[in-house]
N, C-alpha and C positions, 0 to 999 in steps of 0.2 A: 427412557432417557432422551433428552432433546438438547441439541446444540443451541447455546444462547449467544455467546459472544467471546471474542478474544480481546483482552485489555493490554494496551501498551501505554507506558508513561511517556509524556512528551515534555520537552523543556521550553519550547517556544511555540505557543499555540497558533499564532498567526502563520509562521512558517509551516507548521504541520498541516493546518487546514489548506494552505495554498498547495502543498504537495499532494495530500490525499484527495482533495476535492477538485482544485483547478487543474492539476496535472494528471493525477491518476484517474479522475473521473468519478469518485465516490460521491454519494449524496449525504448531506447532513440530515439525519432523521430527527434527532432531538438533542438539546443541550440543557443541562441543569447545573446551575452555579450554587455551591454550598458555602455561604458566607461564614458560618460558624466554623466549618472544617477547613476553610480557605482552599477549596479545590473546585474544579469543574469536571463534569463528565460529559463527553461529546460522543454520540453514537452515529456511526456512518454505515452506509450500506452500498453495495455494488448496484449498478443500474438494474441488473436482473433480479436483485433481491429487494428492491426498494418497496414494492407494494407489500410484501410479506413482513418486511421490517417495520413498516409504519403500522400495519394492522396487528401484528403479533409481537412486535418489539424484538424480533430476531430474524435471521442471523445478522449480527452486526460486528463491526470493529469498534471497540470502546477506546477512545483516547482519554487518558486521565491527566489533567493538568493541575499540578500543585502550584498555588500562587506564590509560595515562598520558594526561592531557588534551591534546587537539589542537584546533585551530580549522580547520574545513573551510569552504570557500567554493565557489560555483559550482553549487549545487543546481539552478538553472534550466538551466544549459548541459548538464546530464546528459540532459535530455529528460524522460521520465516512465516510470512503470510503468503497465501497463494490465491491468485485470481485467474480465471479463464477469460481469454479475450478472443474477439472475432477474427482479428488479423494481427498476428504477432509482429510483423514487420511494420505495419502502419502504426501500431501502438508504440513500438520502440522509437520510430522516427518522430512521432508527435512528442514523446517525452524528451528525446534528445533536442528537438527544436526549442523546448522550453527550459533547456539547461540541465536536464537530469542525466547523470552519468549512467550508461548501460554497463554495469559491472560484468555481466556475463551475457554477451550478445547472443541472439537467436540463430547461431550458425546452423543448427539442425532444422530450422523452421518450426520448432516446437516449444522451446523453453528459453526464457531470459530471466535475468535478475537485475533489480535496481535496489537502491537503499533510500530510506526516508531521511529527513533532516536529523532524526535521532539515531540513525545508523541501523534501523530495523531492516532486515533483508526481506525483499518482496519478490516472489516468484511469479512470473507471467507465463501462462501456458496457453498454447494455441487450441482453440475449440476444434474438435473433430480431428481429422488426420493432419499430420505435419505438413506444412507448406514446403514446396520444393526449395532447396537451398538457393539463395541468391545473394549477390553482392549489393552493398558492401559488407553485409552481415557475415557471409561465409568466411571471409578473410579476417574479420575483426578479432583482436586479442582480448582476453579478459583484462579488466582494470580493477585493481585492488581486490578486496575479498567480496564474496557474495554468498 
């Protein structure tokens, strides 16, 4: 058995690509538009997975964009996506500076949660050992659901 990808449906492709690529830092590996089916499939990879994603087409996050508007519910019951980061504090600060809400701040120096424009919960985990608690993160409260 091999892990291939996780698929999430998105309602605004431009906002989603801005979030996942420009803010979160994922790379666009490939995009295929299906005119007859009126949808697009966009595959993204984390920087550490980019080479294997391009060569083997895995592991990736698949964004599915249906051209005709639909309403999706249940983002929370999906669970979450998880990415390991080199520095949890720097990553969260960079995201906050770009307008992303940190729903669960990294008070413990190890874990944080943010949400995509489609309300998909994304867990950020510190690579290696937890960083020592530091302000302003140690005192930050949760915002909304994560």
